[in-house]
C-alpha positions as CSV (number, residue, x, y, z in Angstrom):
1,X,-10.6,23.6,4.2
2,X,-9.7,26.3,6.7
3,X,-6.7,24.2,8.4
4,X,-4.0,22.2,6.8
5,X,-3.9,18.4,7.4
6,X,-1.0,17.3,9.2
7,X,-0.2,13.5,9.5
8,X,2.0,12.2,12.3
9,X,3.3,8.7,11.1
10,X,6.2,6.8,10.1
11,X,6.9,5.0,6.7
12,X,6.5,1.3,7.6
13,X,3.4,1.9,9.7
14,X,0.6,-0.1,8.5
15,X,-2.3,2.2,9.8
16,X,-0.2,5.1,8.5
17,X,-0.4,3.4,5.0
18,X,-4.2,3.2,5.3
19,X,-4.6,7.0,5.9
20,X,-2.0,7.7,3.3
21,X,-3.9,5.8,0.8
22,X,-7.1,7.4,1.6
23,X,-5.5,10.9,1.2
24,X,-4.5,9.7,-2.3
25,X,-7.8,8.5,-3.1
26,X,-9.5,11.9,-2.0
27,X,-6.6,13.8,-3.8
28,X,-5.6,15.8,-0.7
29,X,-2.5,17.7,0.1
30,X,-1.1,17.1,3.6
31,X,1.8,17.8,5.9
32,X,4.0,14.8,6.7
33,X,5.4,14.7,10.3
34,X,7.6,11.7,10.8
35,X,7.5,10.5,14.3
36,X,9.7,8.0,16.3
37,X,8.6,4.2,15.9
38,X,9.3,3.8,19.8
39,X,9.0,5.8,22.9
40,X,10.1,8.4,23.8
41,X,7.6,10.5,21.7
42,X,7.6,13.8,23.4
43,X,6.0,15.7,20.7
44,X,3.4,13.1,20.1
45,X,2.6,13.0,24.0
46,X,2.2,16.9,24.1
47,X,-0.3,16.7,21.5
48,X,-2.4,13.7,22.7
49,X,-1.5,13.5,26.6
50,X,-0.7,10.1,26.5
51,X,-2.1,8.2,23.5
52,X,0.8,7.1,21.2
53,X,-0.6,4.7,18.7
54,X,0.1,5.7,15.1
55,X,-1.1,7.6,13.0
56,X,-2.5,10.8,14.2
57,X,-4.1,13.5,12.3
58,X,-3.7,17.1,13.4
59,X,-6.0,20.0,12.2
60,X,-4.8,23.0,14.1
61,X,-5.4,22.4,17.8
62,X,-7.8,19.4,17.1
63,X,-5.8,16.0,17.4
64,X,-7.8,13.0,15.9
65,X,-6.7,9.4,17.1
66,X,-7.3,6.1,15.5
67,X,-7.8,5.6,11.7
68,X,-11.5,4.7,12.0
69,X,-12.1,8.4,13.2
70,X,-9.6,9.8,11.0
71,X,-11.2,8.2,8.0
72,X,-14.7,9.7,9.0
73,X,-12.9,13.1,9.6
74,X,-11.5,13.0,6.0
75,X,-14.9,12.1,4.7
76,X,-16.6,15.2,6.5
77,X,-13.8,17.5,5.0
78,X,-13.7,15.9,1.6
79,X,-17.0,14.0,1.1
80,X,-16.2,13.2,-2.7
81,X,-15.2,10.6,-3.7
82,X,-16.8,8.7,-0.8
83,X,-15.4,6.2,1.5
84,X,-19.0,5.1,2.3
85,X,-21.2,4.6,-0.9
86,X,-24.7,4.2,-0.3
87,X,-25.1,0.6,-1.6
88,X,-22.5,-0.8,0.8
89,X,-21.6,1.7,3.8
90,X,-22.8,-0.6,6.3
91,X,-21.1,-3.9,5.1
92,X,-18.0,-1.7,4.5
93,X,-17.6,-0.5,7.9
94,X,-18.3,-4.1,9.2
95,X,-15.4,-5.5,6.9
96,X,-13.3,-2.5,7.9
97,X,-13.7,-3.1,11.7
98,X,-12.6,-6.9,10.9
99,X,-9.4,-5.9,8.8
100,X,-8.3,-3.4,11.4
101,X,-8.3,-5.9,14.2
102,X,-8.7,-9.6,13.3
103,X,-6.7,-9.4,10.1
104,X,-4.3,-6.8,11.4
105,X,-3.2,-8.9,14.3
106,X,-3.0,-12.1,12.2
107,X,-0.7,-10.1,9.7
108,X,1.6,-8.9,12.4
109,X,2.1,-12.2,14.2
110,X,2.6,-14.0,10.5
111,X,5.2,-11.2,9.5
112,X,7.1,-11.3,12.8
113,X,7.9,-15.0,12.6
114,X,11.7,-15.5,12.6
115,X,11.9,-15.8,8.6
116,X,10.0,-12.5,8.3
117,X,11.7,-10.3,11.0
118,X,14.7,-9.3,9.1
119,X,12.7,-8.2,6.0
120,X,10.2,-6.1,8.1
121,X,13.2,-4.1,9.4
122,X,15.3,-4.0,6.4
123,X,19.0,-3.0,7.2
124,X,18.1,-1.7,10.8
125,X,20.7,-2.7,13.2
126,X,20.0,-5.6,15.9
127,X,19.7,-3.1,18.7
128,X,16.9,-1.0,16.9
129,X,15.2,-4.4,16.0
130,X,15.3,-5.3,19.6
131,X,14.3,-2.0,21.0
132,X,11.2,-1.9,18.7
133,X,10.1,-5.5,19.8
134,X,10.5,-4.8,23.3
135,X,8.4,-1.6,22.9
136,X,5.5,-3.3,21.2
137,X,5.7,-6.1,23.7
138,X,5.2,-3.6,26.4
139,X,2.5,-1.6,24.3
140,X,0.3,-4.8,24.0
141,X,0.4,-5.5,27.6
142,X,-1.6,-8.6,28.7
143,X,-3.8,-8.4,25.4
144,X,-4.2,-11.8,24.0
145,X,-1.4,-13.2,21.5
146,X,-1.6,-15.5,18.5
147,X,0.9,-17.9,17.9
148,X,2.6,-18.2,14.4
149,X,0.9,-21.7,13.3
150,X,-2.4,-20.1,14.0
151,X,-1.5,-17.0,12.3
152,X,-0.3,-18.9,9.2
153,X,-3.5,-21.1,9.0
154,X,-5.8,-18.0,9.6
155,X,-3.9,-15.8,7.0
156,X,-4.3,-18.7,4.4
157,X,-8.0,-18.9,4.9
158,X,-8.5,-15.0,4.9
159,X,-6.7,-14.7,1.7
160,X,-8.5,-17.4,0.0
161,X,-11.7,-15.7,1.3
162,X,-10.6,-12.3,-0.1
163,X,-9.5,-13.8,-3.5
164,X,-13.1,-15.4,-3.7
165,X,-14.6,-11.9,-3.0
166,X,-12.8,-10.5,-6.0
167,X,-13.0,-13.5,-8.2
168,X,-16.0,-12.3,-10.2
169,X,-13.9,-9.5,-11.6
170,X,-15.3,-6.8,-9.5
171,X,-12.4,-3.9,-9.3
172,X,-13.1,-3.2,-5.4
173,X,-14.0,-5.5,-2.6
174,X,-17.7,-4.6,-2.3
175,X,-18.4,-3.9,-6.1
176,X,-17.8,-1.2,-8.6
177,X,-17.2,1.5,-5.9
178,X,-14.2,1.9,-3.6
179,X,-15.0,2.0,-0.1
180,X,-13.6,2.0,3.4
181,X,-13.2,-1.6,3.3
182,X,-10.5,-1.6,0.5
183,X,-8.3,0.7,2.5
184,X,-8.6,-1.2,5.6
185,X,-8.0,-4.5,4.2
186,X,-5.1,-3.1,1.9
187,X,-3.0,-1.8,4.8
188,X,-2.5,-5.3,6.3
189,X,-1.9,-7.0,3.0
190,X,0.6,-4.2,2.3
191,X,2.4,-5.1,5.3
192,X,2.8,-8.7,4.2
193,X,4.1,-7.5,0.8
194,X,6.8,-5.7,2.7
195,X,7.8,-8.6,4.5
196,X,9.7,-10.2,1.4
197,X,10.7,-13.3,3.1
198,X,7.2,-14.5,3.9
199,X,5.4,-12.5,1.1
200,X,5.2,-15.6,-1.0
201,X,1.9,-16.4,0.6
202,X,0.2,-13.9,-1.7
203,X,1.3,-15.5,-5.0
204,X,-1.6,-18.0,-5.1
205,X,-4.0,-15.0,-5.0
206,X,-3.8,-13.3,-8.4
207,X,-7.3,-11.3,-8.1
208,X,-6.1,-9.9,-4.7
209,X,-2.6,-9.0,-5.9
210,X,-4.3,-7.1,-8.9
211,X,-6.5,-5.5,-6.5
212,X,-3.6,-4.2,-4.4
213,X,-2.0,-2.6,-7.4
214,X,-5.3,-0.8,-8.1
215,X,-5.2,0.7,-4.5
216,X,-1.6,1.4,-4.7
217,X,-2.1,3.3,-7.9
218,X,-4.4,5.9,-6.2
219,X,-1.1,7.2,-4.4
220,X,-0.8,9.2,-1.3
221,X,-2.0,12.8,-2.7
222,X,0.4,15.5,-2.2
223,X,2.6,16.2,0.7
224,X,5.4,18.3,2.1
225,X,7.5,17.8,5.0
226,X,6.9,19.4,8.5
227,X,8.9,19.0,11.7
228,X,7.1,17.8,14.7
229,X,8.2,20.7,16.8
230,X,6.4,23.1,14.3
231,X,3.3,21.1,14.4
232,X,3.2,21.2,18.3
233,X,3.9,25.1,17.8
234,X,1.0,25.3,15.2
235,X,-1.3,23.8,17.8
236,X,-0.2,26.2,20.5
237,X,-1.2,29.0,18.0
238,X,-4.5,27.5,17.0
239,X,-8.0,27.4,18.7
240,X,-9.7,24.1,18.7
241,X,-12.9,23.8,16.6
242,X,-15.8,25.1,18.5
243,X,-18.5,22.6,19.8
244,X,-20.8,24.9,21.3
245,X,-24.6,24.3,20.6
246,X,-23.9,20.8,19.5
247,X,-26.1,18.0,20.9
248,X,-24.2,15.8,23.6
249,X,-25.0,12.1,23.7
250,X,-25.0,11.0,27.3
251,X,-24.0,7.2,27.8
252,X,-22.1,7.4,31.0
253,X,-24.1,9.7,33.3
254,X,-21.5,12.4,32.6
255,X,-22.1,16.1,31.5
256,X,-20.2,18.2,29.1
257,X,-17.2,19.7,31.1
258,X,-16.5,16.8,33.5
259,X,-12.9,15.5,34.0
260,X,-12.5,12.1,32.5
261,X,-9.9,9.8,31.0
262,X,-10.4,8.2,27.7
263,X,-8.4,5.0,26.8
264,X,-8.5,2.2,24.1
265,X,-9.9,-1.1,25.5
266,X,-7.5,-3.6,23.8
267,X,-3.7,-2.6,23.8
268,X,-1.9,0.6,24.2
269,X,-4.2,1.5,26.9
270,X,-2.6,4.7,28.1
271,X,-5.3,7.1,29.3
272,X,-5.8,10.7,28.2
273,X,-7.2,12.9,30.9
274,X,-9.0,16.1,29.9
275,X,-12.5,18.0,30.2
276,X,-15.3,16.1,28.0
277,X,-16.3,18.6,25.5
278,X,-17.9,16.3,22.6
279,X,-19.9,13.2,22.8
280,X,-21.4,12.0,19.3
281,X,-22.7,8.6,18.3
282,X,-19.4,7.8,16.8
283,X,-16.8,10.1,18.7
284,X,-15.8,11.7,22.0
285,X,-13.4,14.5,22.7
286,X,-11.6,15.9,25.5
287,X,-10.0,19.3,25.9
288,X,-6.5,19.6,27.8
289,X,-3.8,21.9,28.2
290,X,-0.3,21.3,27.6
291,X,2.9,23.3,28.5
292,X,3.9,23.2,24.9
293,X,0.9,22.5,22.6
294,X,-1.4,24.9,24.7
295,X,-5.0,24.2,24.5
296,X,-6.0,21.0,22.4
297,X,-9.0,19.0,21.8
298,X,-8.3,15.3,21.5
299,X,-10.8,13.3,19.6
300,X,-11.3,9.5,19.8
301,X,-13.7,7.0,18.2
302,X,-16.6,5.5,20.1
303,X,-15.7,2.2,19.3
304,X,-12.8,0.4,20.9
305,X,-12.5,3.3,23.5
306,X,-13.7,3.9,27.0
307,X,-14.7,6.9,29.0
308,X,-14.1,7.0,32.7
309,X,-15.1,9.9,35.1
310,X,-12.0,11.2,37.1
311,X,-12.9,10.8,40.8
């Protein structure tokens, strides 16, 4: 690889754990930038232009948002071992999408019931817990919310279904080969395990717990600490990867170089404005200039994001 991998994350972030586990699976070395759990996040915003979900993957002056895209980027850079084995690639992506949204929000609601809140936050003082909850409430905006009784019922069913999926003795969710489905399901169940006061719901599912240990044993690769300011400075000193000559998929009546915004369609819908420079079947990217980070290209997955022309 010509550029070092920089993961902007924090320890208890479920989606960060998904990427850390993928880095371990692929045996990669990476730089660890710990970011704040709540706003303000000035270095994150310098790099992304507004997007503030966690984690981010930085490679020089290219910033990759959303773990679905980050997984694809890591697969391109390190194709072996693969996240998308030929015999299960399609269903693996479908189960991953289910886990990253449906299972994830069920888990969050379940873990943030009154009995689970303190174990989620450990020994953090009450004012920090209140700040986190207020930040996430604003982050979700008007997105639909599940209530605790529904989350309890749904999670019980999902755990039963995952247990049944593993009951034939297969080592991984889709058979003999590890896939993206394992890492997407894993990070939600990992969050439940960390909420010790309510983690007893897992005890009735021994195949699932054993599978969790197999994923955990893959580790997180090797890493070294980097300060966030150094990561921003590295972006400023780097040049984004070239997209010259690459096919441009036009789905919006937009040409390469037009000013657009890109934003999630569900929650955390802070738009990122820039010059549209890349449009692939699974990815879009905009070029922007920041006073501190310089010229950067911010990449997003196609699914779950919308592109709008700046009038």
